[in-house]
N, C-alpha and C positions, 0 to 999 in steps of 0.2 A: 143255580148259576152255571151255565155252560161255559166252555173255555173262552169263547169270544163274546160273551154277553156284554152289551153296552156299545159295541162297535156298530157303526152305521155305514153301509156301503151302497152307493148308487150305481146301477148297471144300465148301460145303454148298449144293446147287443143283438146279435143274430147268429145263427148257425150253431156250432158246437162248443168251441173252446171257451169263450167268455161266458156264455150261459152256464157252462159247467163250473167255471171258476166262482161265479156268484152263488150257485147252488151249493158248492162245497163250503163256502164261507157261511152260508145260511145254516147248513147242517152242523156247523161248529158253534152256532149260537149268535152270529152277527145278524143285525137287522139289514136285510138286503132289499132295496127298493128298485124294481125294474120299471122303466118307462117304455111305452110303445105308442105308436100312432093309433088314433081312433080306428076301430075296425080290425086292428091287429097288424103286426109287422110281418116280417119274413117267416117267423117261427110259428105264427098262430095256427096255421093249418098244415104244418110239416108232418110228413109220414114218419113212422107208421101211424095209422088212424084206427080208432075204434069203429065198430060197425055203424055207429051213428054219425061218423065223420069227424068226431072230436080228435084232436091231435094227441097221440100218446107221447110224442116227442115233447110237446109243451108240458104235459103232465109230469114227465120224467125230469126234465131239465130245470124246472122252476119250483121244485118243492121247497116250501118254507119261505118263499119270497113274498113281498108285497108288490102289488101291481097298480100302476096308474096309467090311464089312457089319455093322451093329449094330442091336440092338433099341432104337430111338430112343424108344420109349414107356416103357421101364423106367428107374428112377432110376440103376441101374448103367450102363446104356447111355449115358445123358445125361452121367454123370460121366466116362465114358471119352472121349466126344467133347470135353468141356470140357478134359480133360487133353491131348488131342491138339492142340487149337487153341492152348492156352496153354503148350505145352511150351517149356522154356528154349532159349536159343541166340540169338546176336546177329542171325542172319539168319532167325529164325523169328518166331512171333507175328504172322502175317499171315493174315487170314481173309476170304474172299470168299463172299458168300451173297445169295440172294434169298428165303431161307426163314427170316427172322428171327422168333424167338419171344420175346415179352416175358417177363421173369422167368426165362429160362433161356438162350436162345441170342441174347442181345443184348449190345451193347457194355458197358452199365452193369454187367451181371452178370459177364460174362467178364473184364472188366478188373480185377475184384477178385482174380482169380487171376494176372493179369499186367498191371501198370500201363501198360506200353508197347505194349499190344496195338493193332494197326491192323486195323480191321474196315471193309470196303467193302461196303455194303448197297445192292442195287438193288431199288427198289420199282416198282409199276405206275404210280401217279401220286403226286404230292407229298402227297396225303392218306392214302396207304397202301392205296388200293384196288387190286385186281388189274387189270392191263391186259396186252394182247398187241398185236403189230403189227396184227392184224386188227380191233382196237377203236380203237387210237390213230389209225390212218390215217383211218377215217371221221370220228372226232371232230374232226380238224384239216383236213379238206377235200381230202386228196390224191386219193381215188378220183373226185372230180368233175373232176379235171384229166386223168384217165387213161382211155384207150380211144379208139375211133374218133371222128373229128370228127362232130358231130351226134348221137352216141349219147346217149340220154336218161338211161340208168341209170348209177350209179357203178360203177367197175371196180376190184376189189382187185388186189393184186400178189402174185406168187408168191414174190418175194424178201423175207425179213423184214429190211428195211433198218434199221429202228430197233433191232432186236435186235443186229444186227451192229455198228452204230455204238456202241450202249450197251455191248456187250461189250468193245470196244476202249477206250471211256472208262473202264470199270472197271479195265482194265490200267493206263492212264495215271494214274488216280487213286491206285491202289495204289502205283505206283512214286514218284509225287510225295509221298505221305504217308510212304513209307519214307525218301525223301531228307530230309524234314523231321525224321524221327526220328534219322537218322544225324547230323544237325547239332545234336542235343541237344534237339529240340522235343518228344520224347515221343510216346506213342501217341495215337490219335484214332479216331473213327468218321467215315467219309466216306459220305454218303448221296446217291444220285442216283436219279431216277425215269425210267422209260422214256418216259413222255409228255413230260417236260421235255426229254429228249434230242431228241425229235422237234420239239417246239415251238421249242427253241433253234435247231435246224437250219433250220427255216422262216424264222426271223428272220435268220440268217446269209445265207441265199440271197436275201434281199430279198422273199420272198413275203408277209410280214406288211406290210411297207411298201407293197407293190404293192396289196394289198387296201385299205389305209388311205388312201393318197394318191390312188389312181386310182378308188376307189369302185366297183370291179367285180371279179368273180371271173374268174380265168383259166379259159378253157374247154378242152375237149378238142381235141387236135390230131393224134390218131392217132400215127403213127411220126415225125412231123415234129420236127425239133430246134427247141425253143422259142428265139425271139429271134435266130435266124440262119437258115442254110439247111442242112437235112439231111433226106433223104427215102429211103424204100424204093422199089425198082423191081422189077417182075417181068420176068424175062429170057425169051428165046426158048426156052430149055430148061426152063422152068417153075421155075427157081431164082430166089430173091429176094435182092437185095443192098441194103445200106444205104450211102449215100454222104454225105459230110459236107463242107459248105462253111462252116465256122464262121469261120476266120481268112481274111484276104485271100489268103494263099498257097494255102490249101485251096480257096477259091472259084475263083481264077484257074486253078489246076491242073485242077479239074473241068471248067471251061468249055473249056480248051484240049484236054484229053484226049478230050472228046466232040465236038470240032470245032464248038462252038456260039458262037464269038466273034462272028461277024456277026449271028447271031440274037439274042444277048444285047444287042449294041449297038443293034439295031433296037428291041428291047423297052424298053431304057432311054430311047430317044428318044420312044417312044410314051408311056411313063409320066412322062417329065420328071424322072427321078431316076437317080442312080448306084447300081447294085447292088453296088458295092464297099463300100457301107455295110451292115453285117450286119443292122441293124434293117430296112433297106429290103428285104433278101432275105427276111426273115420276113414282112413285110407283103405282099409280092408272090410268096410261095412257090407259090401255085397256078399263076400264069403261068409261073414258071420250070419247075415240074414238067411243065406241058403241053408245053414245048419238049423236055425231056429224056426224057420217057416213051417216045416212039417210037424214040429211039436205043437205049435198053435193050431194048425189046420186039423189036427186029430182030436182037439179038445174044445169043449164049450167054455164060455167064460166062467160059468159056475163051477167047472171042474177045478179051476186054479185060483179063483178070486180070493177065497178065504186064506189060502196058503200065501199068495203074494202079499196080501195085506198084513198077515201076521208076521211075515219076514221083514216088513218095513220097506218093501220094494217101491220104487217110484214108477207108477203106472196109472193108466186110466182107460176108461172105455169111451169110444166116440159116441156122442149123443147129439140129438137135436136139442134145442132149448126146451121144447115141450117134454122131451124124455128126461132131461135134467130136472125139470120141475117135478116130475113124477117120481124120480128115483134118488136124487141127490139131497141128503139132509142139509147140506151146506146152502142149498137154495130153497130153504123153507124156514118156518118160524122156529125150528130147532136151533138155528143160528141166531143169536141175540141181535145181530145187525138188522134182521128182517122183522117186519110186522105186516099183518094184513090191514091195509088202510083203504077206507072208502074214498074214492076219488069222484067228485061230483060229475055226473054225466057219463062216467066210465064204469063204476062199480068197484068192488073190492079187489085189490091187486096186491100181490106180495111186493113190499116196498122197502128199500134199504135206507138206513141212515148212514152217517159217516162211518167208514170202517175202522178208523183209529179209536182206540180206547184210552182216554186220559184218566189216570187214577186220581188226579187232583180235582176233577170236575166230572159231574155226571154227563152221560151222553144224551143228546137230544133225540126225542122220538121223531120219526119221520112225519112231516106235515105235508098235506096235499098241496099241489100247485094252485095258485089263485086263479079264478076266472079273470079274463082281461079287464082291467080297471076296477077290480073288486075293492081296492083300498084308496080309490081316488079321493073321496071326501076326507078320509082319515089323514092322508098325507098332506093335502092342502091345508087342513086345519092344524094338525099337530106339528108338522115339519116347518111350514112357512107362515103359520099363524094367521091364515085368512079366516074371517068370520063367516057365518052362515049366509048372509046376504051376498057377499062377494063370491062365495062358492056357488051359490044359486045362479048368479049372473053368468059365471063361466059355463055352467051346464046349459043355460038358456041360449047362450051365444055359440054353442057347439065347440068351445075351446077344449073342454074335457068331457069324458064319458065314464059311465059306470054301468054294470049290468042292471037292466030293468029300469033305467032312468028314461022316462017316456019323452022328455022334452029335448033330449040331445039331438043334435044334427050330425049327419055323417060327414066326416072330413073328405075333402076333395082328393 
C-alpha cells in the first residue's frame, strides 16, 4: 500500500504543470486516469523525441497513469468523460485540468453530476489568458537578471521553473481540498494561475520588495551567487567548477582549502571590512574572484576534488546531462530513487520514482507511461460500468480508441 493507494484522480491536460501534477500523484500511488483526444493531444508528439519519433516528454510526464482516448468533440465522447470524472467512490471525484471548457468541462457543470467534486484548474493568468514559462518570465523581469554580467539582452532559461512549481502547487491544492472534503466540507473548485505562482514566488523571495524599496532593478551577475559568494572557475584541465561560500562555514572552508587565509586577511584590511559578512562577500566578489582565479587555473579538478569533498565544501563540476549520467552516482541506480525501466518503443531508460521517502508506506516503483488509449476498455468497463457490447459499439463508431483496435475511426 503506497501513501495514496485508493485515490482516483482524473486528468485532462497538456504542456508541463498539470501532467507533472498527475504524474506526481501517480508516483505516490494514486490511480490517475488521463484522457486525450483520439490520435493524441498536444503532448502526444512533444519534444524531445526518440530516434523513432516517439515522444520522450510523453514517456516522462505520464509514468504510472492510465490512458483513455476519446473523441472529445462528440456529445457521446463528452458524456463519457463526464462520467469518468464524476464516477462514484469516496476516494474519487478528483479532477485536475488546464483545459477547462465553460458549459461542459467546468466545475459548475460537472458538479451537477457529483456535488462533492473537487476540480483543480490551472490557468495561464488570473484573467484566463494563456501563458507559459517563456511568457511569464519576461513579463515579470526574470530574464533581465539572467545572463553574463554586462550583457544587454534578456536571457531566457531552459528550466520551466514556474511550470514545475505550479504542478506541485496543483498537487498540494488537490490534497488540501480533499482533506477539506473528508472533514465534511464538500467539494469545490480550486483555481490557480501560472503567472500568479511566479508573481507570488517573486514576492516570497523579496524581489518585489527589493525593486520597491531600493528603487532599482537587480542586474545580471553571470554565474555569481547573488547576495553572498559563489563563482565558477576554469581549471587547468579545461573543466569548470562552481564553488559556494554562502554560509560562514562554507566561506571559511573555501578560504582554508585554497590556502588564501593571508591573502583574504590582506584584502579585508585594504577594504576596511570583514568578508565573514555574506553581503560584503557579494559586494567585493570581483576582488575575491581575482584572488581565487589563479589558484584554480593552476590545478586540474582531480588535484583538489578529494580534498574539497573530504572538507565538506559546497562545490560541483559543470557537466552536460550525458556527462552527469556517466559520472554522477546520484544519477544512476546507486540512488534508490532510480531504476532502469523498459519503456515500450523507447528502450531501457534510467527512470525516477517520487523522491520523497515515506517511512509509513513503501515507495512505488517507477511504471512506464501508457501508450495512448492503452486502458480505454478497462476504464469504460471498470470505472463507468459499460458492458462488452456497449464498449464494442463505441469503438465501432469511432468514439473511443485503443492501440491495435482495427475498427476504430480517426477523430476529425
